[in-house]
C-alpha positions, 0 to 999 in steps of 0.5 A: 893647901892640904895634902890630898892623900890624907883625905878619906874621901880621896883614898875611897875615890882613888879605890873606885877608880881602880875597881871601875878600871878592873871592872871594865876590862871584860867589856867588849873591844868596840867599847874601848873608845866608847863607854869603857873610857867614858867610865874610866874618865869619870872615875878618874875625874873624881879623885883628880878634882879632889886632889887638885882642889886641895892643892889649890888656896882657899876653901872656895877653890877646894869647894868648886873642885868637890862640886866637879868631883861630884858631878864626875860621881853623878857621871859614873853612876849613870854610865854604870846604869848603862853598863848594867842595862847593856848587859856589859856588867853583871848585876853584881859588879854593878851593885857593888860599884854603884854602892861605891859611887853612892858612898863617895858621893855622901862623903863628897857632899859632907866635905861640901858642907864642911868646906862651905860652913868654913867658908862662911865663918871665915868671911869677914863682914863688909863695912857699910859706910 
């Protein structure tokens, strides 16, 4: 178990969630339970899954939650494109958020690789009789 608040990837995910909340405030009221809610949930899910995985025991569990966070980042990426194409997000806001999501996905990918490598090193070879 580790303190998720010390992880740079969690800090960036938290910043991303705050930015998504800020940029979806201008969405039409009829989207409150639609795209606004979906985007906010996906953004929060990234940091929440990093935190939950860090609170579990072992790298296997942590890795599983990092993959879930990666899925939420991909979902948010798709929703950002939809918001842009529906003209709910100005191009500059979309670009800023999309760039932030891309950075988050790169960081998650690198952390997943490190966690997997640590799992491989820590595995005990099976005994053959």
